[in-house]
C-alpha positions in Angstrom: 0.2 0.0 0.0 2.9 2.2 0.8 4.9 1.5 -2.1 1.5 2.1 -4.3 1.2 5.6 -2.7 4.6 6.8 -3.7 4.4 5.5 -7.3 1.0 7.6 -7.1 2.9 10.8 -6.1 5.7 10.1 -8.4 3.9 10.0 -11.1 1.4 12.9 -9.8 4.9 14.9 -9.8 6.3 13.5 -13.2 2.6 14.9 -14.6 3.0 18.1 -13.0 6.6 18.8 -14.3 5.5 17.5 -18.2 2.6 20.2 -17.9 4.5 23.0 -16.7 7.2 22.2 -19.9 4.0 22.1 -21.9 3.2 25.9 -20.8 6.2 27.2 -22.7 5.9 27.2 -26.7 9.4 28.1 -27.4 12.6 28.8 -26.0 15.9 31.1 -26.3 18.0 33.6 -24.9 17.9 37.6 -24.9 19.7 39.9 -26.8 20.4 43.3 -28.1 21.5 45.1 -31.0 24.6 46.8 -29.8 25.9 50.2 -31.7 29.6 50.1 -32.3 30.5 53.7 -32.1 33.8 55.4 -33.9 35.4 58.5 -34.4 35.0 60.5 -38.0 38.3 62.0 -37.3 41.9 61.0 -36.7 44.1 62.5 -34.0 44.7 61.9 -30.4 42.0 61.0 -28.1 42.3 63.8 -26.0 39.3 63.5 -23.6 37.2 60.2 -23.1 34.6 60.4 -21.1 32.6 57.4 -20.7 33.3 53.5 -19.2 31.8 50.5 -19.1 28.6 50.1 -17.3 28.0 53.7 -17.4 24.4 55.5 -18.7 24.5 57.9 -21.5 22.2 59.9 -23.2 21.9 60.8 -26.9 23.9 63.7 -27.9 26.3 63.3 -25.2 29.8 63.8 -25.8 31.4 60.7 -24.9 35.2 61.7 -26.5 37.2 64.4 -27.6 39.7 64.1 -30.5 42.5 66.6 -30.3 41.4 70.1 -32.3 44.6 72.1 -31.9 45.6 71.8 -35.4 42.0 72.5 -36.9 41.3 75.4 -34.3 44.9 77.0 -35.8 43.6 76.5 -39.4 40.0 78.2 -38.4 42.0 81.0 -36.9 44.2 81.3 -40.1 40.9 81.3 -42.3 39.2 83.8 -40.2 42.4 86.2 -40.6 42.2 85.8 -44.0 38.6 86.7 -44.3 39.5 89.8 -41.9 42.0 91.2 -44.7 39.5 90.4 -47.9 36.7 92.1 -45.9 39.3 95.1 -45.2 40.3 95.2 -49.0 36.7 95.3 -49.9 36.0 98.3 -47.8 39.4 99.8 -49.2 38.1 99.5 -52.8 34.5 101.0 -51.8 36.3 104.1 -50.0 37.9 104.7 -53.3 34.5 104.6 -55.2 32.9 106.9 -52.9 36.2 109.1 -53.2 35.6 108.9 -57.2 31.9 109.7 -57.0 32.9 113.0 -54.9 35.1 114.1 -57.3 32.4 113.5 -60.1 29.5 115.4 -58.2 31.9 118.5 -57.8 33.0 118.3 -61.0 29.6 118.4 -62.3 28.8 121.1 -60.2 31.5 123.0 -61.9 30.5 121.6 -65.3 27.2 123.1 -64.7 28.4 126.5 -63.8 31.0 126.9 -66.4 28.0 125.8 -69.0 25.7 128.7 -67.8 29.3 130.7 -68.0 29.7 130.0 -71.6 26.0 130.9 -72.8 27.2 134.7 -71.1 30.5 134.1 -73.1 32.4 134.3 -69.7 33.9 131.0 -70.4 35.2 128.7 -73.1 34.3 125.8 -75.1 37.8 124.1 -74.2 37.0 124.8 -70.3 33.7 122.7 -70.5 35.5 120.2 -72.7 38.5 119.7 -69.9 35.8 119.0 -67.2 33.3 116.8 -69.2 36.6 115.1 -69.6 37.8 115.1 -66.7 34.3 113.5 -65.4 34.6 110.9 -68.2 37.9 109.5 -67.1 36.8 109.3 -63.5 33.5 107.5 -64.4 35.7 104.9 -66.1 38.0 104.5 -63.0 35.1 104.0 -60.9 33.9 101.1 -63.3 37.6 99.7 -63.2 37.5 100.0 -59.5 34.3 98.3 -59.0 35.2 95.4 -61.1 38.0 94.6 -58.2 34.7 93.6 -56.2 33.8 90.5 -58.2 37.6 88.9 -57.3 37.7 90.0 -53.7 33.7 88.7 -53.3 35.1 85.2 -54.9 37.8 85.4 -52.4 35.6 86.0 -49.6 33.5 82.8 -51.0 36.2 80.5 -51.2 36.9 81.4 -47.6 33.4 81.0 -46.2 33.5 77.7 -47.7 37.0 76.5 -46.2 35.1 78.1 -42.5 32.2 75.6 -43.1 34.0 72.8 -44.5 37.1 73.4 -41.1 34.0 74.0 -38.8 32.6 70.9 -39.9 36.1 68.9 -39.1 35.9 70.7 -35.6 32.6 69.2 -34.8 33.7 65.9 -36.2 36.2 65.9 -33.3 33.3 65.2 -30.9 32.4 61.9 -30.6 28.5 61.7 -29.6 26.6 59.1 -28.5 24.0 58.2 -31.1 21.5 56.7 -28.8 20.3 56.3 -25.1 22.1 53.4 -23.4 24.6 51.9 -21.5 28.3 51.5 -22.5 28.7 47.5 -23.0 32.5 47.8 -23.7 35.5 50.1 -24.4 37.9 49.6 -26.8 40.7 52.6 -26.3 41.9 54.4 -23.6 42.7 58.6 -23.5 45.9 59.5 -25.3 45.4 56.7 -27.8 45.2 57.4 -31.5 42.0 57.2 -33.0 41.4 56.7 -36.6 37.7 56.8 -38.6 36.1 53.1 -38.5 38.0 51.9 -35.6 35.4 51.4 -32.6 35.7 53.6 -29.6 33.0 52.0 -27.6 30.0 49.5 -27.7 26.3 51.0 -26.5 23.3 49.5 -26.3 19.5 50.2 -25.3 18.9 48.1 -22.5 15.2 49.5 -22.0 14.2 46.8 -24.3 15.8 43.6 -24.8 14.7 41.1 -27.8 14.2 37.7 -26.9 14.9 35.1 -29.8 13.0 32.0 -30.0 12.9 29.2 -32.3 9.7 27.5 -33.7 8.8 24.5 -35.6 7.0 24.7 -39.0 3.7 23.5 -37.3 3.8 26.4 -34.7 4.7 29.1 -37.4 0.9 29.7 -38.7 0.2 30.7 -34.8 2.9 33.4 -34.9 2.2 37.1 -36.1 4.1 40.3 -36.5 2.6 42.6 -33.6 1.3 39.3 -31.4 1.2 39.6 -27.8 2.9 36.4 -26.1 3.8 35.5 -22.4 7.6 35.9 -21.5 9.0 33.5 -18.6 12.0 34.0 -17.1 13.5 32.7 -13.7 12.8 34.5 -10.7 14.1 31.9 -8.5 14.8 28.3 -8.2 11.6 27.7 -7.7 9.7 30.7 -8.9 9.1 32.2 -12.5 8.2 35.6 -13.5 6.1 36.3 -16.2 6.4 39.6 -18.5 4.4 41.0 -21.8 6.2 40.5 -24.8 5.2 41.2 -28.7 6.5 39.4 -31.8 8.7 42.1 -34.1 10.1 39.9 -36.6 10.0 36.3 -37.9 12.4 34.5 -40.2 11.5 34.0 -43.9 13.7 31.2 -43.8 14.0 27.9 -42.0 17.2 27.0 -40.1 18.5 23.9 -38.4 18.2 24.4 -34.7 21.4 26.5 -32.9 24.1 24.3 -31.5 23.3 25.9 -28.0 20.3 23.2 -28.1 21.5 20.4 -26.2 21.0 17.1 -28.1 22.0 16.4 -31.4 18.1 15.3 -32.3 16.9 18.7 -31.5 19.8 20.5 -33.6 19.0 18.6 -37.0 15.4 19.9 -36.6 14.1 22.6 -39.2 13.0 25.7 -37.1 12.2 29.5 -37.7 13.9 32.3 -35.9 11.4 34.7 -34.1 11.8 37.9 -32.1 10.1 39.2 -29.1 10.5 42.7 -27.9 10.6 43.0 -24.0 10.2 46.1 -21.8 13.2 45.7 -19.4 12.4 46.3 -15.7 15.9 45.9 -14.6 15.7 42.2 -14.1 16.8 41.2 -17.9 20.4 40.5 -18.8 22.0 40.1 -22.1 22.1 36.2 -22.2 19.4 35.4 -20.1 17.4 32.3 -21.3 13.8 33.3 -21.6 10.5 31.2 -22.8 7.4 32.0 -24.0 3.7 30.7 -24.2 1.2 32.3 -26.8 -1.6 34.2 -25.5 
C-alpha cells in the first residue's frame, strides 16, 4: 500500500512537470542590437568621458579628438577673411572718393555751361571738365570690377570655414542613442582613426528574446502578436513579462548548436524575435521562454 502511494505521488509530480513544460511554446536567449561608435576624424583622444557600465544619453559627448591643428587652421581662415573684408572696404572707399570728385566736377560743369552762354567761359574749359568726369567714371567702373574677385575670394574662404568647422564638430564623438556602455576599446591618449570602434553601446530599456519555433507552430505566430515571456525569478519561481513579436524569419534553419541534444539540433526551425520591456531584471544572454496568449 505504501509502495503504491509512492508510485502515485511520483506519477503526479512527473505529470505536473510535463504540464509545466507544455506551457512554454518556445525557448531562447535575450539579446540586443549594440551600436559600435567610431570617431569620424583621426587624431589623439584628448578626452574619454565614458566607461563600461555607464549610462549615457543621446547627443552626450563621449570623447573628444585633439583639435589643435583644426583650431589653428580656423584662426588662419578668419584672419584671411578679415583681410579680404578690409580690402573690399578699401575699394568701396576709393569708389566713394571718385563719386565725390564727379559730384564736384558736375557742379563746375554746370557753372561753366551757364558762363559759356554768357560768353564768360570758353568751350575748352567745358570740354576739359567733361573729359575729367568721363575719366573718373571709367576709373569707378574699373575699381568696381575688383569687387568681383574680392567677393569670389571671400566665397572660397567662407566655404573653407564651413568645411573646417565641420571637421571641428567631427572631433566630438557623441552618443547616437540612449543606452549603457557595454565595452570600451580605447584609452585616453591613444590614437583614433575613422572606422575604429571606440566603444559599444546598447539600449537596455528593451531587450529582444530570440526563440525558435517549428513549422507547425509558425501559423500561430504573427507580427505584433502579444506573448507571455517567462524568466526564472528564483530556483522555484518564475516571472512573467509581456512581450510583442517584432520579427519572424522567412527561412528555416537548423536548430542552433546551443540546443543540448543532436536530435533537436537537426530539426528545421524558424527564428522569432520578441521585444520585451526591461524592468531591470533582464540581462543579455539570459534564457527565456514564451507561451502564446
